[in-house]
CHARMM internal coordinates of N, CA and C (Angstrom, degrees):
IC EDIT
DIST 1 N 1 CA 1.2745
DIST 1 CA 1 C 1.5616
ANGL 1 N 1 CA 1 C 114.11
DIST 1 C 2 N 1.2243
ANGL 1 CA 1 C 2 N 119.34
DIHE 1 N 1 CA 1 C 2 N 132.58
DIST 2 N 2 CA 1.4374
ANGL 1 C 2 N 2 CA 124.80
DIHE 1 CA 1 C 2 N 2 CA 175.26
DIST 2 CA 2 C 1.5015
ANGL 2 N 2 CA 2 C 112.28
DIHE 1 C 2 N 2 CA 2 C -115.62
DIST 2 C 3 N 1.3587
ANGL 2 CA 2 C 3 N 115.44
DIHE 2 N 2 CA 2 C 3 N 128.49
DIST 3 N 3 CA 1.3675
ANGL 2 C 3 N 3 CA 123.37
DIHE 2 CA 2 C 3 N 3 CA -174.06
DIST 3 CA 3 C 1.6511
ANGL 3 N 3 CA 3 C 108.83
DIHE 2 C 3 N 3 CA 3 C -120.84
DIST 3 C 4 N 1.2933
ANGL 3 CA 3 C 4 N 110.29
DIHE 3 N 3 CA 3 C 4 N 163.17
DIST 4 N 4 CA 1.4474
ANGL 3 C 4 N 4 CA 126.37
DIHE 3 CA 3 C 4 N 4 CA 170.98
DIST 4 CA 4 C 1.4162
ANGL 4 N 4 CA 4 C 108.07
DIHE 3 C 4 N 4 CA 4 C -128.64
DIST 4 C 5 N 1.2765
ANGL 4 CA 4 C 5 N 119.42
DIHE 4 N 4 CA 4 C 5 N 125.91
DIST 5 N 5 CA 1.4780
ANGL 4 C 5 N 5 CA 124.38
DIHE 4 CA 4 C 5 N 5 CA 175.29
DIST 5 CA 5 C 1.4914
ANGL 5 N 5 CA 5 C 111.98
DIHE 4 C 5 N 5 CA 5 C -123.39
DIST 5 C 6 N 1.2131
ANGL 5 CA 5 C 6 N 121.74
DIHE 5 N 5 CA 5 C 6 N 113.59
DIST 6 N 6 CA 1.4557
ANGL 5 C 6 N 6 CA 126.35
DIHE 5 CA 5 C 6 N 6 CA -175.97
DIST 6 CA 6 C 1.5628
ANGL 6 N 6 CA 6 C 108.19
DIHE 5 C 6 N 6 CA 6 C -101.47
DIST 6 C 7 N 1.4295
ANGL 6 CA 6 C 7 N 115.63
DIHE 6 N 6 CA 6 C 7 N 122.53
DIST 7 N 7 CA 1.3588
ANGL 6 C 7 N 7 CA 124.87
DIHE 6 CA 6 C 7 N 7 CA 174.92
DIST 7 CA 7 C 1.4974
ANGL 7 N 7 CA 7 C 115.16
DIHE 6 C 7 N 7 CA 7 C -109.63
DIST 7 C 8 N 1.3189
ANGL 7 CA 7 C 8 N 120.10
DIHE 7 N 7 CA 7 C 8 N 149.61
DIST 8 N 8 CA 1.4417
ANGL 7 C 8 N 8 CA 122.94
DIHE 7 CA 7 C 8 N 8 CA 176.11
DIST 8 CA 8 C 1.5414
ANGL 8 N 8 CA 8 C 115.20
DIHE 7 C 8 N 8 CA 8 C -66.51
DIST 8 C 9 N 1.3038
ANGL 8 CA 8 C 9 N 118.60
DIHE 8 N 8 CA 8 C 9 N 128.80
DIST 9 N 9 CA 1.4180
ANGL 8 C 9 N 9 CA 120.73
DIHE 8 CA 8 C 9 N 9 CA 173.23
DIST 9 CA 9 C 1.4739
ANGL 9 N 9 CA 9 C 112.90
DIHE 8 C 9 N 9 CA 9 C 93.51
DIST 9 C 10 N 1.3755
ANGL 9 CA 9 C 10 N 119.54
DIHE 9 N 9 CA 9 C 10 N 176.63
DIST 10 N 10 CA 1.3578
ANGL 9 C 10 N 10 CA 128.12
DIHE 9 CA 9 C 10 N 10 CA -177.50
DIST 10 CA 10 C 1.6016
ANGL 10 N 10 CA 10 C 108.37
DIHE 9 C 10 N 10 CA 10 C -100.38
DIST 10 C 11 N 1.3609
ANGL 10 CA 10 C 11 N 115.96
DIHE 10 N 10 CA 10 C 11 N 117.01
DIST 11 N 11 CA 1.3517
ANGL 10 C 11 N 11 CA 121.22
DIHE 10 CA 10 C 11 N 11 CA 179.21
DIST 11 CA 11 C 1.5351
ANGL 11 N 11 CA 11 C 115.43
DIHE 10 C 11 N 11 CA 11 C -72.76
DIST 11 C 12 N 1.3340
ANGL 11 CA 11 C 12 N 118.76
DIHE 11 N 11 CA 11 C 12 N 133.89
DIST 12 N 12 CA 1.4983
ANGL 11 C 12 N 12 CA 115.72
DIHE 11 CA 11 C 12 N 12 CA 175.95
DIST 12 CA 12 C 1.5132
ANGL 12 N 12 CA 12 C 105.97
DIHE 11 C 12 N 12 CA 12 C -74.40
DIST 12 C 13 N 1.2846
ANGL 12 CA 12 C 13 N 111.38
DIHE 12 N 12 CA 12 C 13 N 168.60
DIST 13 N 13 CA 1.5757
ANGL 12 C 13 N 13 CA 123.73
DIHE 12 CA 12 C 13 N 13 CA -176.78
DIST 13 CA 13 C 1.5129
ANGL 13 N 13 CA 13 C 103.59
DIHE 12 C 13 N 13 CA 13 C -57.69
DIST 13 C 14 N 1.3677
ANGL 13 CA 13 C 14 N 118.60
DIHE 13 N 13 CA 13 C 14 N -44.82
DIST 14 N 14 CA 1.5420
ANGL 13 C 14 N 14 CA 122.52
DIHE 13 CA 13 C 14 N 14 CA -177.85
DIST 14 CA 14 C 1.5446
ANGL 14 N 14 CA 14 C 105.22
DIHE 13 C 14 N 14 CA 14 C -57.56
DIST 14 C 15 N 1.3396
ANGL 14 CA 14 C 15 N 119.30
DIHE 14 N 14 CA 14 C 15 N -57.04
DIST 15 N 15 CA 1.4332
ANGL 14 C 15 N 15 CA 120.04
DIHE 14 CA 14 C 15 N 15 CA -176.90
DIST 15 CA 15 C 1.6313
ANGL 15 N 15 CA 15 C 114.26
DIHE 14 C 15 N 15 CA 15 C -62.25
DIST 15 C 16 N 1.2341
ANGL 15 CA 15 C 16 N 114.42
DIHE 15 N 15 CA 15 C 16 N -38.56
DIST 16 N 16 CA 1.5005
ANGL 15 C 16 N 16 CA 122.85
DIHE 15 CA 15 C 16 N 16 CA 171.87
DIST 16 CA 16 C 1.5011
ANGL 16 N 16 CA 16 C 109.61
DIHE 15 C 16 N 16 CA 16 C -55.09
DIST 16 C 17 N 1.3404
ANGL 16 CA 16 C 17 N 117.73
DIHE 16 N 16 CA 16 C 17 N -41.72
DIST 17 N 17 CA 1.4561
ANGL 16 C 17 N 17 CA 121.30
DIHE 16 CA 16 C 17 N 17 CA -176.69
DIST 17 CA 17 C 1.6068
ANGL 17 N 17 CA 17 C 111.74
DIHE 16 C 17 N 17 CA 17 C -70.06
DIST 17 C 18 N 1.3615
ANGL 17 CA 17 C 18 N 113.66
DIHE 17 N 17 CA 17 C 18 N -22.10
DIST 18 N 18 CA 1.4320
ANGL 17 C 18 N 18 CA 116.49
DIHE 17 CA 17 C 18 N 18 CA 175.92
DIST 18 CA 18 C 1.5422
ANGL 18 N 18 CA 18 C 113.18
DIHE 17 C 18 N 18 CA 18 C -66.73
DIST 18 C 19 N 1.3700
ANGL 18 CA 18 C 19 N 114.94
DIHE 18 N 18 CA 18 C 19 N -9.11
DIST 19 N 19 CA 1.5219
ANGL 18 C 19 N 19 CA 123.03
DIHE 18 CA 18 C 19 N 19 CA 174.49
DIST 19 CA 19 C 1.3668
ANGL 19 N 19 CA 19 C 108.44
DIHE 18 C 19 N 19 CA 19 C -124.29
DIST 19 C 20 N 1.3505
ANGL 19 CA 19 C 20 N 114.17
DIHE 19 N 19 CA 19 C 20 N 56.20
DIST 20 N 20 CA 1.5308
ANGL 19 C 20 N 20 CA 117.98
DIHE 19 CA 19 C 20 N 20 CA -176.26
DIST 20 CA 20 C 1.5831
ANGL 20 N 20 CA 20 C 111.90
DIHE 19 C 20 N 20 CA 20 C -63.45
DIST 20 C 21 N 1.2235
ANGL 20 CA 20 C 21 N 119.49
DIHE 20 N 20 CA 20 C 21 N -24.17
DIST 21 N 21 CA 1.4377
ANGL 20 C 21 N 21 CA 120.14
DIHE 20 CA 20 C 21 N 21 CA -178.16
DIST 21 CA 21 C 1.4270
ANGL 21 N 21 CA 21 C 114.32
DIHE 20 C 21 N 21 CA 21 C -79.66
DIST 21 C 22 N 1.4533
ANGL 21 CA 21 C 22 N 115.18
DIHE 21 N 21 CA 21 C 22 N -3.50
DIST 22 N 22 CA 1.5735
ANGL 21 C 22 N 22 CA 114.99
DIHE 21 CA 21 C 22 N 22 CA 178.60
DIST 22 CA 22 C 1.5519
ANGL 22 N 22 CA 22 C 105.07
DIHE 21 C 22 N 22 CA 22 C -121.88
DIST 22 C 23 N 1.3088
ANGL 22 CA 22 C 23 N 112.31
DIHE 22 N 22 CA 22 C 23 N 156.61
DIST 23 N 23 CA 1.4850
ANGL 22 C 23 N 23 CA 115.02
DIHE 22 CA 22 C 23 N 23 CA 168.81
DIST 23 CA 23 C 1.4705
ANGL 23 N 23 CA 23 C 112.49
DIHE 22 C 23 N 23 CA 23 C -86.25
DIST 23 C 24 N 1.2782
ANGL 23 CA 23 C 24 N 120.56
DIHE 23 N 23 CA 23 C 24 N 169.70
DIST 24 N 24 CA 1.4889
ANGL 23 C 24 N 24 CA 118.18
DIHE 23 CA 23 C 24 N 24 CA 178.95
DIST 24 CA 24 C 1.5003
ANGL 24 N 24 CA 24 C 109.16
DIHE 23 C 24 N 24 CA 24 C -152.45
DIST 24 C 25 N 1.3139
ANGL 24 CA 24 C 25 N 116.78
DIHE 24 N 24 CA 24 C 25 N 153.97
DIST 25 N 25 CA 1.4215
ANGL 24 C 25 N 25 CA 127.55
DIHE 24 CA 24 C 25 N 25 CA -175.68
DIST 25 CA 25 C 1.6646
ANGL 25 N 25 CA 25 C 105.00
DIHE 24 C 25 N 25 CA 25 C -146.51
DIST 25 C 26 N 1.4354
ANGL 25 CA 25 C 26 N 110.53
DIHE 25 N 25 CA 25 C 26 N 138.83
DIST 26 N 26 CA 1.4420
ANGL 25 C 26 N 26 CA 109.20
DIHE 25 CA 25 C 26 N 26 CA 173.42
DIST 26 CA 26 C 1.4961
ANGL 26 N 26 CA 26 C 107.91
DIHE 25 C 26 N 26 CA 26 C -102.47
DIST 26 C 27 N 1.4162
ANGL 26 CA 26 C 27 N 111.01
DIHE 26 N 26 CA 26 C 27 N 137.60
DIST 27 N 27 CA 1.4830
ANGL 26 C 27 N 27 CA 122.66
DIHE 26 CA 26 C 27 N 27 CA -177.42
DIST 27 CA 27 C 1.5384
ANGL 27 N 27 CA 27 C 106.98
DIHE 26 C 27 N 27 CA 27 C -145.04
DIST 27 C 28 N 1.3076
ANGL 27 CA 27 C 28 N 115.96
DIHE 27 N 27 CA 27 C 28 N 131.26
DIST 28 N 28 CA 1.4940
ANGL 27 C 28 N 28 CA 124.48
DIHE 27 CA 27 C 28 N 28 CA 169.45
DIST 28 CA 28 C 1.5501
ANGL 28 N 28 CA 28 C 114.21
DIHE 27 C 28 N 28 CA 28 C 48.50
DIST 28 C 29 N 1.3298
ANGL 28 CA 28 C 29 N 119.26
DIHE 28 N 28 CA 28 C 29 N 41.94
DIST 29 N 29 CA 1.3519
ANGL 28 C 29 N 29 CA 121.91
DIHE 28 CA 28 C 29 N 29 CA -178.58
DIST 29 CA 29 C 1.4764
ANGL 29 N 29 CA 29 C 119.71
DIHE 28 C 29 N 29 CA 29 C 79.08
DIST 29 C 30 N 1.3200
ANGL 29 CA 29 C 30 N 114.02
DIHE 29 N 29 CA 29 C 30 N 12.17
DIST 30 N 30 CA 1.5277
ANGL 29 C 30 N 30 CA 125.85
DIHE 29 CA 29 C 30 N 30 CA -178.87
DIST 30 CA 30 C 1.3627
ANGL 30 N 30 CA 30 C 111.12
DIHE 29 C 30 N 30 CA 30 C -124.77
DIST 30 C 31 N 1.2509
ANGL 30 CA 30 C 31 N 118.28
DIHE 30 N 30 CA 30 C 31 N 150.86
DIST 31 N 31 CA 1.5647
ANGL 30 C 31 N 31 CA 119.38
DIHE 30 CA 30 C 31 N 31 CA 167.10
DIST 31 CA 31 C 1.5588
ANGL 31 N 31 CA 31 C 105.20
DIHE 30 C 31 N 31 CA 31 C -107.48
DIST 31 C 32 N 1.3866
ANGL 31 CA 31 C 32 N 113.60
DIHE 31 N 31 CA 31 C 32 N 127.92
DIST 32 N 32 CA 1.4625
ANGL 31 C 32 N 32 CA 123.03
DIHE 31 CA 31 C 32 N 32 CA 171.27
DIST 32 CA 32 C 1.4694
ANGL 32 N 32 CA 32 C 111.96
DIHE 31 C 32 N 32 CA 32 C -96.22
DIST 32 C 33 N 1.3699
ANGL 32 CA 32 C 33 N 115.78
DIHE 32 N 32 CA 32 C 33 N 117.03
DIST 33 N 33 CA 1.4547
ANGL 32 C 33 N 33 CA 125.64
DIHE 32 CA 32 C 33 N 33 CA 169.18
DIST 33 CA 33 C 1.4616
ANGL 33 N 33 CA 33 C 107.39
DIHE 32 C 33 N 33 CA 33 C -91.85
DIST 33 C 34 N 1.4097
ANGL 33 CA 33 C 34 N 122.56
DIHE 33 N 33 CA 33 C 34 N 139.52
DIST 34 N 34 CA 1.2931
ANGL 33 C 34 N 34 CA 120.27
DIHE 33 CA 33 C 34 N 34 CA -175.43
DIST 34 CA 34 C 1.5549
ANGL 34 N 34 CA 34 C 106.57
DIHE 33 C 34 N 34 CA 34 C -155.77
DIST 34 C 35 N 1.2810
ANGL 34 CA 34 C 35 N 113.30
DIHE 34 N 34 CA 34 C 35 N 144.15
DIST 35 N 35 CA 1.4835
ANGL 34 C 35 N 35 CA 116.90
DIHE 34 CA 34 C 35 N 35 CA 170.61
DIST 35 CA 35 C 1.5019
ANGL 35 N 35 CA 35 C 111.03
DIHE 34 C 35 N 35 CA 35 C 155.63
DIST 35 C 36 N 1.3464
ANGL 35 CA 35 C 36 N 115.04
DIHE 35 N 35 CA 35 C 36 N -170.83
DIST 36 N 36 CA 1.4785
ANGL 35 C 36 N 36 CA 120.05
DIHE 35 CA 35 C 36 N 36 CA -176.68
DIST 36 CA 36 C 1.5153
ANGL 36 N 36 CA 36 C 113.56
DIHE 35 C 36 N 36 CA 36 C -77.45
DIST 36 C 37 N 1.4072
ANGL 36 CA 36 C 37 N 113.50
DIHE 36 N 36 CA 36 C 37 N 134.52
DIST 37 N 37 CA 1.5059
ANGL 36 C 37 N 37 CA 120.75
DIHE 36 CA 36 C 37 N 37 CA -176.51
DIST 37 CA 37 C 1.6357
ANGL 37 N 37 CA 37 C 96.23
DIHE 36 C 37 N 37 CA 37 C -116.51
DIST 37 C 38 N 1.2742
ANGL 37 CA 37 C 38 N 110.76
DIHE 37 N 37 CA 37 C 38 N 128.57
DIST 38 N 38 CA 1.5171
ANGL 37 C 38 N 38 CA 113.84
DIHE 37 CA 37 C 38 N 38 CA -178.10
DIST 38 CA 38 C 1.5403
ANGL 38 N 38 CA 38 C 117.67
DIHE 37 C 38 N 38 CA 38 C -77.88
DIST 38 C 39 N 1.3657
ANGL 38 CA 38 C 39 N 112.69
DIHE 38 N 38 CA 38 C 39 N -28.97
DIST 39 N 39 CA 1.4878
ANGL 38 C 39 N 39 CA 115.47
DIHE 38 CA 38 C 39 N 39 CA 179.78
DIST 39 CA 39 C 1.5829
ANGL 39 N 39 CA 39 C 105.35
DIHE 38 C 39 N 39 CA 39 C -172.55
DIST 39 C 40 N 1.3474
ANGL 39 CA 39 C 40 N 113.69
DIHE 39 N 39 CA 39 C 40 N 176.43
DIST 40 N 40 CA 1.4557
ANGL 39 C 40 N 40 CA 120.18
DIHE 39 CA 39 C 40 N 40 CA -171.22
DIST 40 CA 40 C 1.4795
ANGL 40 N 40 CA 40 C 111.97
DIHE 39 C 40 N 40 CA 40 C -66.29
DIST 40 C 41 N 1.4452
ANGL 40 CA 40 C 41 N 119.12
DIHE 40 N 40 CA 40 C 41 N -28.07
DIST 41 N 41 CA 1.4275
ANGL 40 C 41 N 41 CA 118.52
DIHE 40 CA 40 C 41 N 41 CA 177.06
DIST 41 CA 41 C 1.5211
ANGL 41 N 41 CA 41 C 109.52
DIHE 40 C 41 N 41 CA 41 C -69.11
DIST 41 C 42 N 1.3238
ANGL 41 CA 41 C 42 N 121.20
DIHE 41 N 41 CA 41 C 42 N -32.41
DIST 42 N 42 CA 1.4262
ANGL 41 C 42 N 42 CA 122.65
DIHE 41 CA 41 C 42 N 42 CA -178.64
DIST 42 CA 42 C 1.5015
ANGL 42 N 42 CA 42 C 104.80
DIHE 41 C 42 N 42 CA 42 C -78.15
DIST 42 C 43 N 1.2593
ANGL 42 CA 42 C 43 N 127.66
DIHE 42 N 42 CA 42 C 43 N -34.46
DIST 43 N 43 CA 1.4560
ANGL 42 C 43 N 43 CA 126.83
DIHE 42 CA 42 C 43 N 43 CA 170.90
DIST 43 CA 43 C 1.5090
ANGL 43 N 43 CA 43 C 116.14
DIHE 42 C 43 N 43 CA 43 C -58.39
DIST 43 C 44 N 1.3927
ANGL 43 CA 43 C 44 N 114.96
DIHE 43 N 43 CA 43 C 44 N -49.34
DIST 44 N 44 CA 1.3952
ANGL 43 C 44 N 44 CA 122.19
DIHE 43 CA 43 C 44 N 44 CA 176.12
DIST 44 CA 44 C 1.6470
ANGL 44 N 44 CA 44 C 113.00
DIHE 43 C 44 N 44 CA 44 C -64.76
DIST 44 C 45 N 1.1250
ANGL 44 CA 44 C 45 N 116.21
DIHE 44 N 44 CA 44 C 45 N -37.09
DIST 45 N 45 CA 1.5201
ANGL 44 C 45 N 45 CA 126.05
DIHE 44 CA 44 C 45 N 45 CA 171.74
DIST 45 CA 45 C 1.5255
ANGL 45 N 45 CA 45 C 105.69
DIHE 44 C 45 N 45 CA 45 C -56.88
DIST 45 C 46 N 1.3168
ANGL 45 CA 45 C 46 N 117.55
DIHE 45 N 45 CA 45 C 46 N -53.94
DIST 46 N 46 CA 1.5602
ANGL 45 C 46 N 46 CA 112.90
DIHE 45 CA 45 C 46 N 46 CA -174.90
DIST 46 CA 46 C 1.4759
ANGL 46 N 46 CA 46 C 108.00
DIHE 45 C 46 N 46 CA 46 C -66.32
DIST 46 C 47 N 1.3719
ANGL 46 CA 46 C 47 N 128.73
DIHE 46 N 46 CA 46 C 47 N -37.60
DIST 47 N 47 CA 1.4067
ANGL 46 C 47 N 47 CA 132.91
DIHE 46 CA 46 C 47 N 47 CA 174.22
DIST 47 CA 47 C 1.5255
ANGL 47 N 47 CA 47 C 109.89
DIHE 46 C 47 N 47 CA 47 C -50.74
DIST 47 C 48 N 1.3208
ANGL 47 CA 47 C 48 N 110.03
DIHE 47 N 47 CA 47 C 48 N -53.28
DIST 48 N 48 CA 1.6062
ANGL 47 C 48 N 48 CA 122.91
DIHE 47 CA 47 C 48 N 48 CA -178.58
DIST 48 CA 48 C 1.5267
ANGL 48 N 48 CA 48 C 103.04
DIHE 47 C 48 N 48 CA 48 C -57.86
DIST 48 C 49 N 1.2455
ANGL 48 CA 48 C 49 N 125.35
DIHE 48 N 48 CA 48 C 49 N -44.71
DIST 49 N 49 CA 1.4143
ANGL 48 C 49 N 49 CA 130.59
DIHE 48 CA 48 C 49 N 49 CA -177.05
DIST 49 CA 49 C 1.4420
ANGL 49 N 49 CA 49 C 109.82
DIHE 48 C 49 N 49 CA 49 C -63.71
DIST 49 C 50 N 1.3786
ANGL 49 CA 49 C 50 N 117.89
DIHE 49 N 49 CA 49 C 50 N -43.69
DIST 50 N 50 CA 1.4733
ANGL 49 C 50 N 50 CA 122.76
DIHE 49 CA 49 C 50 N 50 CA 175.26
DIST 50 CA 50 C 1.5426
ANGL 50 N 50 CA 50 C 109.50
DIHE 49 C 50 N 50 CA 50 C -62.14
DIST 50 C 51 N 1.2541
ANGL 50 CA 50 C 51 N 116.86
DIHE 50 N 50 CA 50 C 51 N -40.86
DIST 51 N 51 CA 1.5498
ANGL 50 C 51 N 51 CA 116.19
DIHE 50 CA 50 C 51 N 51 CA -176.53
DIST 51 CA 51 C 1.3859
ANGL 51 N 51 CA 51 C 105.46
DIHE 50 C 51 N 51 CA 51 C -68.72
DIST 51 C 52 N 1.3751
ANGL 51 CA 51 C 52 N 124.46
DIHE 51 N 51 CA 51 C 52 N -44.61
DIST 52 N 52 CA 1.4473
ANGL 51 C 52 N 52 CA 123.59
DIHE 51 CA 51 C 52 N 52 CA -169.45
DIST 52 CA 52 C 1.5469
ANGL 52 N 52 CA 52 C 107.86
DIHE 51 C 52 N 52 CA 52 C -74.72
DIST 52 C 53 N 1.2014
ANGL 52 CA 52 C 53 N 122.56
DIHE 52 N 52 CA 52 C 53 N -18.56
DIST 53 N 53 CA 1.5192
ANGL 52 C 53 N 53 CA 120.77
DIHE 52 CA 52 C 53 N 53 CA 176.28
DIST 53 CA 53 C 1.5612
ANGL 53 N 53 CA 53 C 106.75
DIHE 52 C 53 N 53 CA 53 C -94.29
DIST 53 C 54 N 1.3647
ANGL 53 CA 53 C 54 N 121.98
DIHE 53 N 53 CA 53 C 54 N 3.84
DIST 54 N 54 CA 1.4380
ANGL 53 C 54 N 54 CA 119.60
DIHE 53 CA 53 C 54 N 54 CA 173.06
DIST 54 CA 54 C 1.4922
ANGL 54 N 54 CA 54 C 111.77
DIHE 53 C 54 N 54 CA 54 C 85.02
DIST 54 C 55 N 1.3506
ANGL 54 CA 54 C 55 N 119.92
DIHE 54 N 54 CA 54 C 55 N 15.39
DIST 55 N 55 CA 1.5140
ANGL 54 C 55 N 55 CA 121.00
DIHE 54 CA 54 C 55 N 55 CA -173.45
DIST 55 CA 55 C 1.4978
ANGL 55 N 55 CA 55 C 109.66
DIHE 54 C 55 N 55 CA 55 C -87.67
DIST 55 C 56 N 1.3228
ANGL 55 CA 55 C 56 N 126.47
DIHE 55 N 55 CA 55 C 56 N 141.97
DIST 56 N 56 CA 1.3455
ANGL 55 C 56 N 56 CA 133.37
DIHE 55 CA 55 C 56 N 56 CA 175.73
DIST 56 CA 56 C 1.5616
ANGL 56 N 56 CA 56 C 107.30
DIHE 55 C 56 N 56 CA 56 C -92.02
DIST 56 C 57 N 1.3484
ANGL 56 CA 56 C 57 N 111.60
DIHE 56 N 56 CA 56 C 57 N 110.28
DIST 57 N 57 CA 1.4900
ANGL 56 C 57 N 57 CA 111.92
DIHE 56 CA 56 C 57 N 57 CA 172.74
DIST 57 CA 57 C 1.5298
ANGL 57 N 57 CA 57 C 113.42
DIHE 56 C 57 N 57 CA 57 C -73.15
DIST 57 C 58 N 1.2470
ANGL 57 CA 57 C 58 N 126.81
DIHE 57 N 57 CA 57 C 58 N 127.29
DIST 58 N 58 CA 1.3410
ANGL 57 C 58 N 58 CA 128.89
DIHE 57 CA 57 C 58 N 58 CA -179.37
DIST 58 CA 58 C 1.5087
ANGL 58 N 58 CA 58 C 111.90
DIHE 57 C 58 N 58 CA 58 C -94.95
DIST 58 C 59 N 1.4095
ANGL 58 CA 58 C 59 N 114.82
DIHE 58 N 58 CA 58 C 59 N -41.28
DIST 59 N 59 CA 1.3829
ANGL 58 C 59 N 59 CA 116.62
DIHE 58 CA 58 C 59 N 59 CA -176.02
DIST 59 CA 59 C 1.5185
ANGL 59 N 59 CA 59 C 105.03
DIHE 58 C 59 N 59 CA 59 C -156.98
DIST 59 C 60 N 1.3843
ANGL 59 CA 59 C 60 N 112.02
DIHE 59 N 59 CA 59 C 60 N 145.29
DIST 60 N 60 CA 1.4999
ANGL 59 C 60 N 60 CA 113.57
DIHE 59 CA 59 C 60 N 60 CA 171.39
DIST 60 CA 60 C 1.4869
ANGL 60 N 60 CA 60 C 104.96
DIHE 59 C 60 N 60 CA 60 C -139.88
DIST 60 C 61 N 1.2805
ANGL 60 CA 60 C 61 N 119.13
DIHE 60 N 60 CA 60 C 61 N 140.11
DIST 61 N 61 CA 1.5057
ANGL 60 C 61 N 61 CA 122.73
DIHE 60 CA 60 C 61 N 61 CA 179.88
DIST 61 CA 61 C 1.5644
ANGL 61 N 61 CA 61 C 113.14
DIHE 60 C 61 N 61 CA 61 C -154.19
DIST 61 C 62 N 1.3148
ANGL 61 CA 61 C 62 N 110.99
DIHE 61 N 61 CA 61 C 62 N 146.33
DIST 62 N 62 CA 1.5512
ANGL 61 C 62 N 62 CA 111.83
DIHE 61 CA 61 C 62 N 62 CA 179.61
DIST 62 CA 62 C 1.6141
ANGL 62 N 62 CA 62 C 100.77
DIHE 61 C 62 N 62 CA 62 C -85.50
DIST 62 C 63 N 1.3531
ANGL 62 CA 62 C 63 N 102.32
DIHE 62 N 62 CA 62 C 63 N 142.27
DIST 63 N 63 CA 1.5127
ANGL 62 C 63 N 63 CA 110.81
DIHE 62 CA 62 C 63 N 63 CA 178.22
DIST 63 CA 63 C 1.5349
ANGL 63 N 63 CA 63 C 108.04
DIHE 62 C 63 N 63 CA 63 C -94.17
DIST 63 C 64 N 1.3421
ANGL 63 CA 63 C 64 N 116.02
DIHE 63 N 63 CA 63 C 64 N 159.62
DIST 64 N 64 CA 1.5110
ANGL 63 C 64 N 64 CA 115.17
DIHE 63 CA 63 C 64 N 64 CA 175.15
DIST 64 CA 64 C 1.4352
ANGL 64 N 64 CA 64 C 111.25
DIHE 63 C 64 N 64 CA 64 C -70.23
DIST 64 C 65 N 1.3025
ANGL 64 CA 64 C 65 N 119.54
DIHE 64 N 64 CA 64 C 65 N 149.11
DIST 65 N 65 CA 1.4891
ANGL 64 C 65 N 65 CA 122.64
DIHE 64 CA 64 C 65 N 65 CA 176.40
DIST 65 CA 65 C 1.5011
ANGL 65 N 65 CA 65 C 114.17
DIHE 64 C 65 N 65 CA 65 C -71.90
END
COOR INIT
IC SEED 1 N 1 CA 1 C
IC BUILD
């Protein structure tokens, strides 16, 4: 499964490195994290990581394969 997770603001390199398994790009005041998610546990772990780092998730969606 491939997912896109949009978070509010521009992530610093340090914060972006917390999501080393994903690629990222900054667009329109948001940072878009995207890449392959192996299972639901991985997805929930990423969301928990966002929460623990104080990031506001604006949108999350599964991308077509």
